[in-house]
C-alpha positions as a printed Julia matrix, in Angstrom:
734×3 Matrix{Float64}:
   0.0     0.0     0.0
   1.35    3.44   -0.9
   2.48    5.93    1.73
  -0.19    8.41    0.59
  -2.94    5.89    1.13
  -1.55    4.94    4.55
  -1.32    8.57    5.67
  -4.88    9.36    4.52
  -6.57    6.32    6.09
  -6.95    7.85    9.6
  -8.6    10.92    8.07
 -11.01    8.7     6.16
 -11.83    6.75    9.31
 -12.52    9.86   11.41
 -14.67   11.4     8.65
 -16.78    8.28    8.16
 -17.16    7.76   11.9
 -18.33   11.34   12.48
 -20.73   11.11    9.53
 -22.21    7.89   10.88
 -22.63    9.31   14.39
 -24.26   12.43   12.91
 -26.85   10.34   11.07
 -27.7     8.31   14.15
 -28.24   11.61   15.95
 -30.54   12.84   13.19
 -32.49    9.59   13.38
 -32.84    9.91   17.14
 -34.23   13.45   16.86
 -36.57   12.92   13.92
 -37.76    9.42   14.84
 -40.35   10.46   17.46
 -41.54   13.35   15.26
 -42.03   11.2    12.19
 -44.23    8.87   14.24
 -46.8    11.67   14.47
 -47.32   11.92   10.71
 -50.91   10.63   10.91
 -51.8    13.59   13.13
 -51.42   16.02   10.22
 -53.5    14.12    7.67
 -56.45   15.77    5.94
 -58.82   13.36    4.19
 -61.82   15.42    3.08
 -62.5    14.86   -0.64
 -64.03   18.31   -1.1
 -61.0    20.03    0.42
 -58.82   18.65   -2.36
 -61.02   19.89   -5.22
 -60.08   22.96   -7.26
 -61.72   26.21   -6.18
 -63.59   26.51   -9.49
 -65.31   23.12   -9.14
 -69.04   23.16   -8.52
 -68.65   21.27   -5.24
 -66.18   23.89   -3.96
 -68.57   26.71   -4.88
 -71.37   24.95   -2.97
 -69.09   24.51    0.06
 -68.4    28.25    0.14
 -72.13   29.05    0.18
 -72.88   26.37    2.79
 -70.34   28.0     5.1
 -72.78   30.92    5.26
 -75.43   28.52    6.57
 -73.09   27.29    9.29
 -72.23   30.82   10.38
 -75.95   31.6    10.54
 -76.53   28.62   12.82
 -77.68   26.2    10.17
 -75.35   23.39   11.13
 -74.21   20.66    8.76
 -75.02   17.2    10.1
 -73.17   13.92    9.81
 -75.64   11.04   10.26
 -74.47    8.1    12.34
 -76.97    5.42   11.41
 -77.65    2.6    13.87
 -79.32   -0.38   12.25
 -80.58   -3.4    14.18
 -81.66   -6.73   12.72
 -83.49   -9.62   14.36
 -82.47  -13.15   13.46
 -85.86  -14.34   14.73
 -89.07  -12.48   15.46
 -89.87   -8.85   14.69
 -89.61   -5.43   16.28
 -92.79   -4.08   17.92
 -93.86   -1.08   19.98
 -92.97   -3.14   23.04
 -89.28   -2.74   22.12
 -89.42    1.06   22.37
 -88.33    1.33   26.05
 -85.27   -0.81   25.3
 -84.14    1.43   22.44
 -85.11    4.65   24.23
 -82.76    3.57   27.0
 -80.08    2.56   24.49
 -80.22    5.97   22.81
 -79.97    7.72   26.17
 -76.94    5.57   26.97
 -75.29    6.41   23.65
 -75.82   10.17   23.79
 -74.35   10.15   27.31
 -71.04    8.76   25.97
 -68.54   11.62   26.25
 -67.22   11.15   22.71
 -70.79   11.51   21.38
 -72.18   14.18   23.7
 -69.7    16.82   22.55
 -70.8    16.52   18.92
 -74.52   15.67   19.27
 -76.98   17.65   17.14
 -80.2    15.62   17.37
 -81.55   12.07   17.21
 -84.34   10.72   15.03
 -86.1     7.47   14.21
 -85.8     7.13   10.42
 -86.46   10.82    9.78
 -88.79   11.42   12.76
 -87.36   13.31   15.77
 -86.69   11.18   18.83
 -89.2    12.35   21.53
 -87.06   12.33   24.66
 -84.14   14.11   22.99
 -85.84   16.4    20.49
 -89.45   16.73   21.76
 -92.08   16.96   19.05
 -95.55   15.95   20.3
 -97.02   16.86   16.9
 -95.36   13.78   15.36
 -96.82   10.58   16.83
 -95.57    7.08   16.19
 -91.89    8.01   15.72
 -90.66    4.6    16.85
 -93.03    2.77   14.51
 -91.63    4.71   11.54
 -88.15    3.38   12.34
 -89.19   -0.27   11.82
 -88.93   -1.83    8.39
 -92.08   -3.09    6.66
 -91.14   -6.69    7.34
 -90.54   -5.84   11.01
 -87.09   -7.43   11.05
 -84.95   -4.26   11.05
 -84.88   -1.0    12.98
 -82.98    2.19   12.18
 -82.02    5.06   14.51
 -80.07    8.11   13.34
 -77.8    10.02   15.68
 -76.94   13.23   13.84
 -73.63   14.83   14.75
 -72.47   18.4    14.2
 -70.19   18.28   11.16
 -68.39   21.55   11.93
 -67.38   20.38   15.41
 -66.43   16.89   14.31
 -64.42   17.82   11.21
 -62.93   21.05   12.42
 -59.27   20.0    12.3
 -56.78   17.54   10.81
 -57.6    14.9    13.44
 -61.19   14.52   12.24
 -60.82   10.93   10.99
 -59.48    9.74   14.32
 -62.26   11.55   16.23
 -64.91    9.96   14.02
 -63.33    6.56   14.53
 -63.41    6.94   18.32
 -67.07    7.97   18.23
 -68.01    5.01   16.0
 -66.01    2.52   18.1
 -67.66    3.65   21.34
 -71.15    3.48   19.85
 -70.51    0.11   18.19
 -69.55   -1.29   21.61
 -72.86   -0.01   22.97
 -75.05   -1.45   20.18
 -73.47   -4.91   20.06
 -76.23   -7.43   20.9
 -78.69   -4.89   22.42
 -81.37   -7.58   22.89
 -81.96  -11.29   22.33
 -81.56  -12.49   18.73
 -80.59   -8.96   17.63
 -77.44   -7.62   15.99
 -76.51   -3.92   15.87
 -74.3    -2.02   13.44
 -72.97    1.54   13.17
 -73.16    2.66    9.56
 -74.09    5.71    7.48
 -71.65    8.55    6.83
 -69.98    8.28   10.25
 -69.63    4.5     9.95
 -68.04    4.74    6.49
 -65.69    7.53    7.61
 -64.7     5.45   10.63
 -63.88    2.52    8.33
 -61.61    4.8     6.29
 -59.94    5.93    9.51
 -59.39    2.31   10.57
 -57.85    1.54    7.17
 -55.46    4.48    7.31
 -54.58    3.68   10.93
 -52.73    0.64    9.61
 -50.2     2.81    7.78
 -47.94    3.5    10.76
 -48.12   -0.04   12.11
 -49.26   -2.92    9.93
 -48.15   -1.53    6.56
 -44.77   -0.33    7.78
 -43.93   -3.53    9.64
 -45.09   -5.71    6.74
 -42.99   -3.71    4.27
 -39.9    -3.79    6.47
 -40.35   -7.51    7.06
 -40.7    -8.24    3.34
 -37.59   -6.19    2.51
 -35.59   -7.88    5.27
 -36.49  -11.37    4.04
 -35.61  -10.53    0.44
 -32.28   -8.98    1.46
 -31.37  -12.01    3.55
 -32.1   -14.27    0.57
 -30.2   -12.01   -1.83
 -27.08  -11.56    0.3
 -27.14  -14.91    2.13
 -25.44  -13.07    4.94
 -26.47  -12.72    8.6
 -25.18   -9.14    8.71
 -25.21   -7.38    5.35
 -29.01   -7.1     5.03
 -29.07   -4.79    8.06
 -27.16   -2.03    6.25
 -29.6    -1.29    3.39
 -32.56   -1.76    5.75
 -31.11    0.71    8.24
 -30.4     3.15    5.4
 -34.01    2.81    4.2
 -35.26    3.37    7.76
 -33.25    6.57    8.1
 -34.57    7.72    4.71
 -38.18    7.27    5.83
 -37.46    8.97    9.15
 -35.94   12.03    7.47
 -38.73   12.23    4.9
 -41.49   11.81    7.51
 -39.96   14.42    9.81
 -39.7    16.98    7.01
 -43.23   16.27    5.77
 -44.63   16.51    9.31
 -43.37   20.06    9.75
 -44.52   21.12    6.27
 -48.0    19.61    6.67
 -48.42   20.94   10.2
 -47.78   24.46    8.92
 -50.12   23.94    5.92
 -47.29   24.29    3.39
 -48.21   20.93    1.84
 -51.28   18.67    2.09
 -50.99   15.1     3.37
 -53.74   12.49    3.27
 -53.81    8.84    4.29
 -53.33    7.66    0.74
 -50.18    9.79    0.29
 -48.76    8.6     3.6
 -49.23    4.97    2.65
 -47.57    5.51   -0.73
 -44.74    7.47    0.93
 -43.8     4.52    3.16
 -43.53    1.95    0.39
 -41.95    4.39   -2.07
 -39.16    5.46    0.29
 -38.41    1.99    1.61
 -38.38    0.56   -1.91
 -36.33    3.34   -3.52
 -33.81    3.59   -0.66
 -33.26   -0.18   -0.71
 -32.82   -0.12   -4.5
 -30.18    2.6    -4.28
 -28.45    0.76   -1.46
 -28.36   -2.47   -3.47
 -26.7    -0.67   -6.38
 -24.06    0.97   -4.18
 -23.31   -2.21   -2.22
 -23.03   -4.27   -5.41
 -20.55   -1.83   -6.91
 -18.62   -1.68   -3.62
 -18.3    -5.46   -3.62
 -17.07   -5.34   -7.21
 -14.49   -2.65   -6.43
 -13.19   -4.54   -3.39
 -12.03   -7.22   -5.82
  -9.98   -4.61   -7.71
  -8.71   -2.49   -4.8
  -7.01   -3.69   -1.63
  -7.96   -0.56    0.33
 -11.61   -0.46    1.47
 -11.73    3.36    1.48
 -10.51    3.66   -2.09
 -12.83    0.85   -3.14
 -15.75    2.79   -1.66
 -14.63    6.0    -3.37
 -14.58    4.16   -6.7
 -17.97    2.6    -6.0
 -19.41    5.98   -5.01
 -18.06    7.64   -8.16
 -19.47    4.83  -10.3
 -22.96    4.91   -8.79
 -23.74    8.44   -7.64
 -24.7     9.58  -11.13
 -27.22    6.81  -11.93
 -28.62    6.96   -8.37
 -28.99   10.74   -8.56
 -30.5    10.5   -12.05
 -32.92    7.83  -10.86
 -34.0     9.83   -7.81
 -34.19   13.0    -9.88
 -36.35   11.31  -12.49
 -38.81    9.99   -9.91
 -38.85   13.28   -7.98
 -39.4    15.41  -11.08
 -42.06   12.99  -12.33
 -43.85   13.27   -9.0
 -43.55   17.05   -8.97
 -45.35   17.11  -12.3
 -48.4    16.18  -10.23
 -48.41   19.82   -9.15
 -50.13   20.43  -12.47
 -53.09   18.41  -11.21
 -56.45   20.07  -10.67
 -56.86   17.81   -7.65
 -55.06   19.02   -4.55
 -54.8    15.42   -3.34
 -52.77   14.49   -6.42
 -50.81   17.72   -6.25
 -50.12   17.01   -2.58
 -48.56   13.64   -3.39
 -46.02   15.41   -5.63
 -43.93   17.12   -2.92
 -44.6    14.31   -0.41
 -43.19   11.67   -2.78
 -40.38   13.93   -4.03
 -39.23   14.64   -0.47
 -39.26   10.91    0.21
 -37.17   10.0    -2.83
 -34.67   12.83   -2.29
 -34.3    11.77    1.35
 -33.44    8.27    0.11
 -30.88    9.79   -2.26
 -29.16   11.85    0.46
 -29.04    9.02    2.99
 -27.78    6.5     0.42
 -24.94    8.74   -0.74
 -23.85    9.89    2.73
 -24.79    7.6     5.62
 -24.64    4.24    3.83
 -21.11    4.5     2.34
 -19.75    5.86    5.63
 -21.37    3.13    7.71
 -20.39    0.38    5.26
 -16.75    1.36    5.02
 -16.33    1.33    8.8
 -16.81   -2.45    8.67
 -15.06   -3.07    5.34
 -15.1    -6.51    3.74
 -16.42   -8.22    6.86
 -20.0    -7.1     6.16
 -20.1    -9.54    3.22
 -19.34  -12.58    5.37
 -19.47  -15.46    4.58
 -19.03  -14.47    0.89
 -16.22  -11.99    1.38
 -14.93  -10.39   -1.88
 -11.15  -10.98   -1.81
  -8.73   -8.63   -3.5
  -7.82  -10.02   -6.93
 -10.7   -12.5    -7.06
 -12.78  -12.93  -10.22
 -16.08  -11.11  -10.78
 -18.42  -14.06  -10.44
 -21.43  -12.33  -12.05
 -20.14  -12.83  -15.58
 -20.13  -16.6   -15.06
 -23.57  -16.95  -13.52
 -27.11  -16.88  -14.87
 -26.86  -13.29  -16.03
 -23.75  -14.11  -17.97
 -25.81  -16.77  -19.76
 -28.64  -14.28  -20.4
 -26.13  -11.81  -21.82
 -24.66  -14.41  -24.15
 -28.17  -15.42  -25.3
 -29.01  -11.79  -26.12
 -25.71  -11.47  -27.95
 -26.49  -14.51  -30.11
 -30.09  -13.53  -30.98
 -30.48   -9.79  -30.45
 -33.09   -9.06  -33.12
 -35.26  -12.05  -32.32
 -35.02  -11.18  -28.62
 -36.36   -7.64  -28.93
 -39.0    -8.58  -31.49
 -40.44  -11.43  -29.4
 -40.32   -9.5   -26.12
 -41.94   -6.5   -27.82
 -44.75   -8.69  -29.16
 -45.37  -10.15  -25.69
 -45.86   -6.63  -24.34
 -48.15   -5.63  -27.21
 -50.34   -8.71  -26.72
 -50.6    -8.03  -22.98
 -51.56   -4.41  -23.69
 -54.71   -5.58  -25.52
 -56.3    -6.28  -22.13
 -56.37   -2.52  -21.44
 -59.82   -2.51  -23.02
 -61.04   -4.47  -19.97
 -59.89   -1.8   -17.49
 -62.89    0.08  -16.06
 -61.37    3.24  -14.57
 -64.65    5.11  -14.2
 -64.75    5.51  -10.45
 -66.22    3.37   -7.68
 -68.7     4.12   -4.91
 -67.66    4.7    -1.29
 -68.97    1.26   -0.36
 -66.92   -0.41   -3.08
 -63.82    1.41   -1.87
 -63.21   -1.31    0.72
 -61.89   -4.8     0.1
 -63.24   -6.06    3.43
 -66.93   -6.57    2.66
 -67.59   -7.94    6.17
 -66.81   -4.64    7.87
 -69.72   -3.68   10.13
 -70.57   -0.38    8.38
 -70.88   -2.25    5.07
 -72.97   -5.01    6.63
 -75.21   -2.31    8.08
 -75.7    -0.72    4.66
 -76.64   -4.09    3.19
 -79.23   -4.6     5.94
 -80.72   -1.18    5.19
 -80.94   -2.08    1.52
 -82.38   -5.56    2.13
 -85.16   -4.16    4.32
 -85.9    -1.1     2.16
 -84.74    1.36    4.8
 -83.21    4.36    3.01
 -80.11    5.54    4.88
 -80.36    9.21    5.82
 -77.02   10.16    4.29
 -77.1    13.39    2.33
 -75.51   12.34   -0.95
 -75.69   15.81   -2.47
 -76.78   19.32   -1.57
 -78.3    21.91   -3.89
 -77.83   25.61   -3.12
 -80.08   28.03   -4.96
 -81.81   31.39   -4.9
 -84.44   31.05   -2.19
 -87.33   32.38   -4.29
 -86.91   29.42   -6.66
 -86.95   26.79   -3.9
 -90.24   25.15   -4.93
 -89.31   24.99   -8.62
 -85.86   23.52   -7.96
 -87.34   21.07   -5.44
 -89.81   19.85   -8.06
 -87.06   19.53  -10.67
 -84.87   17.56   -8.27
 -87.67   15.17   -7.29
 -88.43   14.45  -10.96
 -84.8    13.54  -11.73
 -83.93    9.87  -12.26
 -81.92    8.46   -9.38
 -83.18   10.89   -6.71
 -84.77    8.94   -3.84
 -85.45   11.91   -1.59
 -85.2    15.7    -1.84
 -85.73   17.73    1.34
 -85.31   21.49    1.87
 -82.94   22.31    4.69
 -85.11   23.44    7.62
 -84.54   25.64   10.63
 -85.14   23.13   13.45
 -84.96   25.61   16.32
 -88.77   25.24   16.56
 -89.46   21.63   15.54
 -93.23   22.0    15.84
 -93.2    24.59   13.04
 -90.06   24.1    10.92
 -89.43   26.55    8.07
 -86.85   26.43    5.23
 -83.52   27.96    6.18
 -82.66   31.04    4.09
 -79.25   32.68    4.4
 -78.33   35.78    2.38
 -80.98   34.93   -0.17
 -79.9    31.29   -0.58
 -81.84   28.15    0.23
 -80.55   24.57    0.35
 -81.99   21.18   -0.59
 -80.49   17.92    0.65
 -80.57   15.0    -1.8
 -80.45   11.26   -1.19
 -79.86    9.15   -4.3
 -81.2     5.7    -4.94
 -78.95    3.0    -3.52
 -76.45    1.62   -6.01
 -73.12   -0.17   -5.9
 -72.06    1.4    -9.2
 -69.75    4.4    -8.96
 -70.45    5.18  -12.63
 -74.21    5.24  -11.95
 -73.71    7.58   -8.99
 -71.8     9.93  -11.28
 -74.66    9.77  -13.77
 -77.09   10.71  -10.98
 -75.02   13.83  -10.27
 -74.78   14.78  -13.94
 -78.55   14.35  -14.42
 -79.37   16.31  -11.28
 -77.14   19.2   -12.29
 -78.76   19.3   -15.71
 -82.26   19.3   -14.17
 -81.74   22.11  -11.67
 -79.79   24.29  -14.09
 -82.82   24.29  -16.32
 -84.75   26.32  -13.69
 -84.43   29.93  -14.83
 -83.08   32.36  -12.28
 -82.36   29.7    -9.65
 -78.56   29.76  -10.08
 -78.67   26.24   -8.67
 -75.42   24.41   -7.91
 -75.02   20.79   -6.81
 -72.34   19.85   -4.3
 -71.9    17.4    -1.44
 -70.22   14.04   -1.0
 -71.25   12.18   -4.16
 -70.95   15.36   -6.22
 -67.41   15.78   -4.86
 -66.61   12.27   -6.11
 -68.03   13.21   -9.51
 -65.86   16.34   -9.67
 -62.85   14.28   -8.61
 -63.4    11.9   -11.53
 -63.78   14.79  -13.99
 -60.61   16.42  -12.71
 -58.78   13.08  -12.93
 -59.57   12.82  -16.63
 -58.16   16.31  -17.17
 -55.02   15.43  -15.19
 -54.28   12.35  -17.3
 -54.35   14.36  -20.51
 -52.2    17.14  -19.04
 -49.65   15.46  -16.79
 -48.72   12.29  -18.66
 -47.24   14.11  -21.71
 -45.31   16.49  -19.44
 -43.79   13.61  -17.46
 -42.7    11.89  -20.67
 -41.01   15.05  -21.94
 -39.25   15.71  -18.63
 -37.98   12.13  -18.27
 -36.77   12.08  -21.86
 -34.84   15.32  -21.3
 -33.2    13.98  -18.11
 -32.13   10.82  -19.93
 -30.66   12.86  -22.78
 -28.5    14.76  -20.3
 -27.47   11.56  -18.53
 -26.68    9.42  -21.59
 -25.47   12.26  -23.88
 -27.71   10.85  -26.58
 -31.05   11.49  -28.27
 -31.9     8.09  -29.72
 -31.2     6.0   -26.6
 -33.49    8.04  -24.29
 -36.34    7.98  -26.82
 -36.07    4.2   -27.12
 -35.9     3.76  -23.35
 -39.0     5.87  -22.78
 -40.88    4.0   -25.51
 -40.04    0.64  -23.94
 -41.27    1.78  -20.53
 -44.48    3.2   -22.01
 -45.06   -0.11  -23.77
 -44.45   -1.9   -20.48
 -46.95    0.45  -18.79
 -49.59   -0.36  -21.41
 -48.95   -4.09  -20.96
 -49.31   -3.72  -17.19
 -52.64   -1.91  -17.51
 -53.76   -4.67  -19.88
 -52.98   -7.34  -17.31
 -54.6    -5.22  -14.57
 -57.78   -4.92  -16.62
 -58.12   -8.7   -16.71
 -56.89   -9.46  -13.18
 -59.0    -6.78  -11.46
 -62.17   -8.02  -13.15
 -61.72  -11.79  -13.3
 -59.38  -12.62  -10.42
 -59.91   -9.99   -7.7
 -63.53   -9.25   -8.69
 -63.04   -5.55   -8.08
 -66.01   -3.43   -9.2
 -63.74   -1.13  -11.21
 -60.99    1.4   -10.63
 -60.82    5.03   -9.65
 -60.41    7.51  -12.51
 -57.08    8.61  -11.0
 -55.68    5.06  -11.05
 -54.15    5.24  -14.58
 -52.34    8.49  -13.7
 -50.91    7.15  -10.44
 -49.91    3.9   -12.11
 -48.24    5.83  -14.92
 -46.28    8.1   -12.59
 -44.87    5.22  -10.59
 -44.39    2.7   -13.37
 -42.73    5.09  -15.81
 -40.65    6.93  -13.22
 -39.64    3.77  -11.36
 -39.43    1.61  -14.49
 -37.0     4.01  -16.06
 -34.78    3.57  -12.97
 -33.68    0.12  -14.03
 -32.95    1.29  -17.54
 -30.86    4.09  -16.02
 -28.94    1.6   -13.88
 -28.32   -0.59  -16.92
 -27.64    2.01  -19.61
 -25.28    4.16  -17.54
 -23.18    1.02  -17.04
 -23.53    0.15  -20.74
 -22.22    3.6   -21.64
 -19.38    3.31  -19.13
 -18.33   -0.05  -20.57
 -18.91    1.05  -24.2
 -16.32    3.78  -23.79
 -13.81    1.09  -22.79
 -14.67   -1.92  -24.97
 -17.31   -0.85  -27.51
 -21.1    -0.84  -27.44
 -21.87   -4.49  -28.15
 -19.32   -5.93  -25.74
 -20.18   -3.2   -23.23
 -23.87   -4.05  -23.42
 -23.29   -7.72  -22.67
 -20.87   -7.01  -19.83
 -23.21   -4.43  -18.29
 -26.12   -6.86  -18.49
 -24.07   -9.6   -16.84
 -22.7    -7.52  -13.95
 -25.9    -5.55  -13.21
 -28.42   -8.33  -13.8
 -28.4    -9.69  -10.28
 -28.5    -6.37   -8.44
 -31.17   -4.82  -10.69
 -33.35   -7.91  -10.44
 -32.97   -7.89   -6.66
 -33.87   -4.2    -6.62
 -36.95   -4.89   -8.73
 -38.09   -7.69   -6.43
 -37.64   -5.42   -3.39
 -39.61   -2.58   -4.95
 -42.35   -4.96   -6.11
 -42.62   -6.42   -2.61
 -42.88   -3.0    -0.99
 -45.68   -1.86   -3.29
 -47.45   -5.21   -3.04
 -47.61   -4.57    0.72
 -50.17   -1.83   -0.02
 -52.62   -4.68   -0.56
 -52.81   -5.36    3.18
 -54.72   -2.12    3.67
 -58.44   -2.81    3.03
 -58.79   -0.19    0.3
 -59.41   -1.12   -3.33
 -57.44    1.83   -4.75
 -54.27    1.0    -2.81
 -54.65   -2.73   -3.55
 -54.94   -1.97   -7.26
 -52.04    0.47   -7.21
 -49.9    -1.99   -5.26
 -50.59   -4.82   -7.69
 -50.04   -2.69  -10.8
 -46.71   -1.27   -9.63
 -45.48   -4.63   -8.32
 -46.39   -6.43  -11.55
 -45.12   -3.59  -13.73
 -41.79   -3.36  -11.92
 -41.23   -7.1   -12.26
 -42.15   -6.89  -15.95
 -39.64   -4.08  -16.4
 -36.97   -5.92  -14.45
 -37.33   -9.4   -15.94
 -38.31   -8.63  -19.53
 -37.82   -5.01  -20.55
 -34.47   -4.36  -18.88
 -33.17   -7.95  -19.16
 -34.11   -8.71  -22.79
 -35.77   -5.9   -24.73
 -33.44   -2.98  -23.94
 -30.09   -4.8   -24.14
 -31.21   -6.58  -27.34
 -32.09   -3.22  -28.92
 -28.8    -1.71  -27.76
 -26.81   -4.67  -29.1
 -28.68   -4.71  -32.42
 -28.3    -0.96  -32.99
 -24.69   -1.03  -31.77
 -23.01    2.39  -31.82
 -26.04    4.05  -33.47
 -27.91    3.96  -30.16
 -25.64    6.77  -28.88
 -26.55    9.1   -31.74
 -25.58   11.94  -32.06
 -22.79   11.77  -29.43
 -19.16   11.0   -30.25
 -19.7     7.44  -29.03
 -22.03    6.81  -32.01
 -19.13    7.38  -34.42
 -16.86    4.75  -32.94
 -17.03    1.38  -34.69
 -16.99   -1.05  -31.78
 -13.65    0.06  -30.41
 -12.81    1.92  -27.23
 -13.07    5.71  -27.22
  -9.72    7.34  -26.63
């Protein structure tokens, strides 16, 4: 070893030790803060809509009603079903007492507005002697079901970012009270509050179940990949630090309303950061192991590995981050919010991988690879293994390889016609059909008890109230239309009028079709707009979903072309070529189409999902194209590096052989992390998890392993056009 190297080693050791200690300190400070990320979620659909949407305009007007004392109500529907016998008037004392017990629960009392029996005020809570037989009206015609509505004050319950958790606590307390209220009777909490509580329960699994499942899956894969009792800890620890840094930064930004975070974004953040950070770590560790065979000094080997990998890692992270930031062009604030959340996550993975991981690794040197320690001067085994065989196969049949693999992708893409991305109803949002709120809704439907949920609200000029009410009632799909009343005097209620506006609450006919619900909204808007001078607008929960779907269609047409242009430009800068980036982007787009084709068939015929959200294709595109291009970056930067030394064709085969194992491992890790989204009982996340997992594996095993290297080999030097490398005829560039 040279004197210079020997003199500099202590400096290297001190630097890496201090850097490692610094990162452990950062993790210790940010760890507890990042655990509070769920506290700054905001999950209201309407809040994420653009200000010019009809639902947003309705929300602004309805705020005037709230300020005037006309509270918005969230119905918590209690439905009871007898397995034998029927409900009668004799049961009234039992359920009077049950209601009194429920409204005395502290979590309920603070938000209580009023109680009613299927639309009729409950006597002992909201006295109304003019309405007899309230209890009888709550019983279904067949006598086997009973419904009670406990209406909560929406403004109090949803007044801050912790609304979902508050709703969940209310629903859990009430569900405990209604379980088995009498012999042969089952009770369920459903309605708007029940559905919201189910969402809250699903998102509650992000910090615990999802994170632990993802970490466990990554750990198992790393142990199998490295076959080492120690080495797997290093990339996993690096990924953990990445998520901690990202979560801490996002917590402060969301708490101060600089960015928006919802449960969906938080779930995606976890799997994205853990997957990306592990991928980057695999690439760095693989190159470090390779350099240890060429350099006796572990510090110099790490410096060589760092120099050889920082550019593709940075380009990969930059591509994903920029692709995610393109979501800022979205009309939907929820999509736009994912942009900075995901970008912060990926950039955190980049920083940790290029600082903490090399410092921590080099402190332990070759020993971390035990029992397969890379000895100085030993042969690079990758060229002799399975990927060496794949490389030689591609070299023998390049044209046939890319033609056949391309045809496979085209055939798979045909299934895209089966993908129904037209939106799904709130009920169909959940994969767990046995959840109590969903069972309760089914009981209501089976016994012809219309749930009191306000699906939509019409705001209009008050003098046109009767005309708009008539138009709404005559619209297909409208089950009930009721003017919003001032209930301060229940014996003589009058329509609420605020600043010249009236409001009508709409309940649509029950349907499990999200597309049909959207049609109801479109028809209702057309009907009420036809009333001259009414200036009627339709908003509310189902209308918000409709506006979300419309905005999603706009986003697809706007954002997808921008992402393609940005990624192509980044690749041109990285590869110093025009032709190669265009080909790489085309292969990933083809892979994306093939993935959607497979999803269309699998969602419908295997998972029996009712459809997909309109935003699903955009999310799938962002992740599949941005992440899919990663593996092409890892491969093609190495191809270019080797092409400069030994020519394009030989460089392509060597790059494929030496990167095959690490890129495949990275793909499996990323697929496993996204597949973990399927453990959350939400159809959208299950569909996104499957599509990204399948698409990443398709990219890893077919596109990057066969299609891209076969194209590069077949085109030879022309693939680097118009750079200097394209003018060299298979010989090293001097």
